[in-house]
N, C-alpha and C positions, 0 to 999 in steps of 0.2 A: 344928276351927276359928279356929290356927292361920293357916290357910296365906289366912282369911279375912284376917285382922290386917294381913299378913305385902300381902294388896291394896291393903288400905286404905291401908298406909302406903309405898306404890310409889307408891300415886296420889296421893295428896298431898307426895309428895316429885322429883316428876315436871318439871320448868321447862316456866314458862308464860311469855303473854308481858302486859307492865307493861299493865293497864288505864289506860284516857288517869287519869283521876282519882290514882291515884294516885302516879303521875306529876308528874300539879296539885298534887298534891297537896305532894311529899318537895323542891320549888322554889317551891313558897313557902313554906314549911313548914324548910325546908333548907338554900336560896339554894342549889339545886344543878338544874345546867341537863340535861339531856339526857344529853350527849356526857359527863359527869361520874356520869351511873349507878353504876358497872361499876367506879371507882376507890369508889365514894359507898359500897357497899356490903359492897365488900374489907373498905374500911376501918372503916361502923362499923353495919356493920350486931347486934355481937352486946351493940351500948349503946343499940340499941333499943326502946322497951317490946312486947310481945304482938302 
C-alpha cells in the first residue's frame, strides 16, 4: 500500500505546464504577467489559498 501512496505523491508533485486558464486567472486577479510568474510563485505561493 505504501508503494501506491508513493506513486500517487510522485505523480502529484511532478512538474506540469500551466494551463492558459490558470495564467489568465493570475493575470486578472494578481496583475502578474507571464514573465513574472516564476517570481510570483517563488514569493507568493505560501500566501495563496489551496
